N, C-alpha and C positions, 0 to 999 in steps of 0.2 A: 356395466361394471365400472368401478372407479379405476383411475389410472394406477398403474403399478410402477414401483421404483426398484430397480435392481442395482445393488452396490457390491463391488468386489475389488480386490487389490490386484487382480491379474485378468488377462484374457480368458484363461482357463476357468477362472471363477465365474465370469460372466456367462460362459458357455454352459456351465452346470446349472446356473439359475435360469437361463433361457430354456433349457431342457425341461426343468421342473415346471416352469410356467406354461410351456407348450402342452405338456401332459395334463396339467390342471385345466387348461382351456378345453381340451378334448373331452375329459371326463365330465365337464360341466356344460358340454354342448355350446361352447362360446367361441366366437371367432374374433381374432385380433388383427387389426390392419397394421402390418409391419411397416407400411410406408409412412406411418405417423410416429414410428419409434425415433427417439432422439438419443444419440450416443455422445456421452461426455467423457473425456479422458484427460488426465494430466500430461499425457504424451501426445505430441503432435503427429498425427498420421497424415502421410502425403497422399494416400489414396483410400478407397473404400476398404473396410475390414470384413472378412468373411469369418463367421462363427460356425464351427462344426458342433452340431447338437449331438447328444448321446443317442446311440441307436435304441429305438423303442417302437413297438407297434402302435403306440399312441401318438407318435410324431409323424406327420405326413411328409414334411420337408426336412431333410437332414441338415440343411445349411441355411444360414440367414446372413444377408449382406447389408451392412449399414455403413454410413459415412459419418465420421465424428465431426462435431462442430469445431471450428477453429478456436484456439485458446483465447483469442481476443474477442470472441463473440459472447455477448451477454445472454443469459437465459433466466427463466423464472421457475423457481421451485418452491412449492407451498406458499405462494404469494410473495416470495422474497426474490429480488434480483441478485444474480451472482455473475462474476466474471473470473475465470480461472487464471487470467494473466494479472490479476490484482490491479487493473487499470481503472482510472476514474473516467475514462473517455465515454463509456456507455452511460454513466450518470449525467455527464455534461450533455450528451446528445439527447437524452430523455427530457431533461429540464428545458433545454433550448427549444425542443419540439413543442412542449406544453405551452411555452410563452408564445411561440409563433402561431399555434393553432388558436389560442384565445384571441390574439390580435386580429387574425384573419376572420374570426367569427364575429367580432364586435365592430370591425371597421365599417361594413356597409350599414350597420344599424343606426337609426336616428336617436342617438344617445348624446347627452351632455357630457362634458368633461368630468363633472362630478360623479356621474353614473359609472363611467369607465374607471375612475380612480377608486370608487367604492369596490367594484369587482376586483380590481387589482389588489387592494389592501386586504379585503376580507376573504376572497376566494383563491386567487392565483398564488399569493405569497404563502398562504397556508398549505397549499398543495406542494409548492416548491420546498417549503421547510420540511415537510414530511419526507420528500425524496432525498433531501440533502442531510439527513440525520447523521450519517457517518462520513460525509464528504464536505469539506469546507474549502471552497475556491477563493482565490484572491479577489480583492475588491474590484479590480479592473475586469476580471472575468465575469463576476456577477453583474456588473453594470452592462457589459456587452450582452449578457444573457437576457436581461429584462428590457433591453433597449427597444424592441418592437412595441411593447406596451407603453413605454414612456413616450415614444414617437407618436403613438395614437392619441395619448392624452394631450400632447402639444397640438396636434391637428384639431382635436375637438375643442380645445381652448382658444384656437385662432392664433397660436404662436408660430413663428417661423421654425423651420426644422433645425436650425443651428442654435436655438435657444439653449444655453448651458443648463446642466442639471441643477446647479445651485439656484439659478433664477427660477427654474420650474418649481422647486420646492418652496421658494419664498414668495413668489408673485401671485400664486393661485390662492383664492380665498378658502381653500380646503386643504387638508393635509394629505400628503403622499408619503407613505412609509419608505424609509431607506432600506432596500433589500439586504444589503450586506450587513448593516447593523443588526437587523432582525435575526439573520442566520447566525451571526457571530454570538449574539446573546443566547440563542438557543443552544449552541454548542458549549458555551461556557457553563450554562446552567446544567447541561447534561454531565459534563465532566466534574463539576462540583458535587453533583449527586453521587457520582461514582466514587469520588474520593472520600465522601463523608459517610457512605453507607457501609456497614460492616460486611455485608454479603459480597461486596465487590472488592474487598481489600486485596485479594490475590491478583485480580486483574489490574487493579490500580498500581500495585507494586511492580508488576511485569511491565506496564507501559512506561513508568518512570525509569525503571532500570534499563529498559531498551534505549531510551533517549540518553541516559547517562553513559552507557557504553558507546553509543554512536558519537556523542559529542566529546568523549574522553574527559568527563568531568565527574568529580565526586559530589559536588553540590547539586541540589535539586534544580532541574532545568528551569523552573519558574523564577529562579533568583539570578540567572545570568542573561547576558545579552545574546539573543538568538539571531540578530539581524544578519550577521556574517554567514549564517547557514541557510539563508532564505533562498539561495539559488542552487542548493544541493538537490540533484535530481531524485535521489532515493528518499527524500523527505517531503517531496511536493504533495504527496497524497496521504501523509501521516496526519490524522485528525487532531491528535493532542498537540503535536508540534505546531500545526497551523493555528490552533486555538490560542496557544501561548504566544506565538509570534504576532498574530494580528491584534490580539488584545493588548499586547505591550505597546504597539503603535498608538493605541488610543488611551494609554496610561492606565489600563486596568491592572489592578494588583491581585495576584493570586495568593491565597494563604493555605498552604498544605501542612497538615498537622503530623506528617510522618516523613521519615527519611529512610527509604529502603536500602539495604546493602547492595553494593555493586557486585555483580557476578562476572568476573573477568577471565578466569582461567578455563579454557575450552580444550577438549581433546583435539589434537592437531594432525592434519594429513600433510606430510612433507611434499613440497612442490617437486622435489627430486623424483618422487614415486609416480608423478603424474606426467610431467613434461619429458619429451625426448631429450637425450643427453645434450644435443647441440643447442636446443632452445634453452635448457636449464643453464648451460654455460654462457649463453648470450645475455642472461640477466644478472651477471656477476656484479655489475655496478649497483643494481637495485638491492641485491643481497648485502653488499658491502656498505652502501650509504644509508639504507633505510631498514636493514635488518629483516627483510622480507624472505622468509624461508618456508612458510606454511600457508595452506589454503585458508585457514581461519583468519589470517591477517588481511584477506582480500574479500571477505564476505561481511554482510550486515551483522549486527549484534545477535539477532535471532538465528543466524547461521543458515538461513534458508535461501538467500539471494546473493549472487555475486555483485559486488559494487562495480559501477561503471568506471571507465578509465577517467572520466571527468571528475567523479567523486573521489577517486583514489588520489588524483592530483591535489584536489582541494584539501584532503585529509593529510597531505604530505607523506603518503606511503609509497609514492613513486616519484620519478623526476617530473618536473613541470615543463620540460622542454621536449621537442620532437613529437613525432606522430606515435600512434598506438603501435607498440612493438609486436613482433611475430609471436613471441611467447604468450602474450596476453590474448591475442586472437585465437591461438591454439587452445589455450585454457578455456576461453569462452565457449568455443565450439565443442569442447570435450566434456565439460561439467555442467553446462546450462541446458535446460530443456528448451527445445526449439520454440520460438515465438511465445515465450512465457515471461517476459519482463524480468529476465536475469534469474529466475528460479533455478536452483541447482538440482541435479538429478538425486534421487533418494540415496544412492550409495555414497554420495559425497556430503550428505547432510550430517551435521554434528548432533549427537544425542542431546536431549534436554538436560540430562543430569551433568552438572559440572561443578567445579570447586569454587567456593566463595572466597575471593581474595580478601585478605585482611587489609583494612585501610588505615593508614597513619594520619591522624587528624592534625591539621596545621592551623596556625594562627592566621586567619584570613585578613586580619586588620593590618598585617605587614605586607609590604609591596614586594613579594617574591616573584621571581620569574621561573616558570616551570616548563619543562620540555617532556612531552609524552614519549615514553620508550617502551620497547617490547621486552617482556620477561618470558624466557623459555625454560621449561623444566622437563626432565625425563622421569616418568612414573615407572619404577621398576616392577611394581605389582601388576600393572596392566600392560607393561612393555610398550608404552605409548608416550608421546610428547604432550605437554600442556603449554599453551601459549596465552598470554594476556597482556594488558596494558598496565604500566606503572607510571608514577610521576616522580621525577627526580629534580633536585635543585639545579639551577644553571651553574656551570663551573665558575662563572665570573661573579657570583654573588655568594655571600656567606650567610648562613642561617644560625 
């Protein structure tokens, strides 16, 4: 019998499905090896989980004990690899392992440098490109990743181990493809296809709008300098951001034919309702100087992850001095799923439906100085707050 996949939003739901599955196996005279069961959950369980199956004469064992995989552990489902912590580490580990395995396999073989270079260009890079379809690492990371194969080519060609890459690419009488350039070209081509295909318009709009909200800009991210954001932790694994950033370093020009509206106003959860009174009082300087009053001001534009303290400092939403305060540590432990790369618990996530903020277009040919500010509004119909980013002119400049 093929593998079965049971999906539910709660432990009780999984127990119901396990009960039905157990009865089905009994009726069909089939046995299942529970030792091979894999439990995946968005919640981090510190110990094994016991499931109580529904009472039934068809179920021989009323309980089933399973241990959930860690959120940082990658798993394969229908041929596709996933990681619930949204980390790119497992992709890096897989690709690095592929390079090391091929280098170890070819090293003892009596092959010329040309043969190794051919296998590197035609076989290995193609496999790596497939694995890196949604993940684009920095050039330095890619170079370290493929270094075992490049070292093997140096060895087969009779070069010393310290021969620089530039010399390796120019001195050999045959070509060695530059891995980072190939992967970047693949990502750029994929994004251009997404932006130009009508079926992907909604997804393309979402990705551009996400970056607009994160960067606090009304312009399309392809038209602004992204270099200052290159060290932002929350953007390190963002495929579109990295494609725009790395291609700009090579003077690639993107041409996007649309300009999606920014969606800035989000239903807001007051920090006063989350933090204990003494901790809420301790952050009075943050509230006064940066206007931080709501959880929506501390999360990513998609509202699913809490920003790290380092990113909040970079975004000038908190003070750039001192250590991480107690109120933020409490907030992190209270609203974030354990070991989940800052993903917030479901009860603190903001619904997808939100108000589209009206944008005032400006004359970008003039040298204005703008300062992002927060706009907070109370919705009497829903008895809730709305919070969003606006742009105002600098008091020292006239428009």
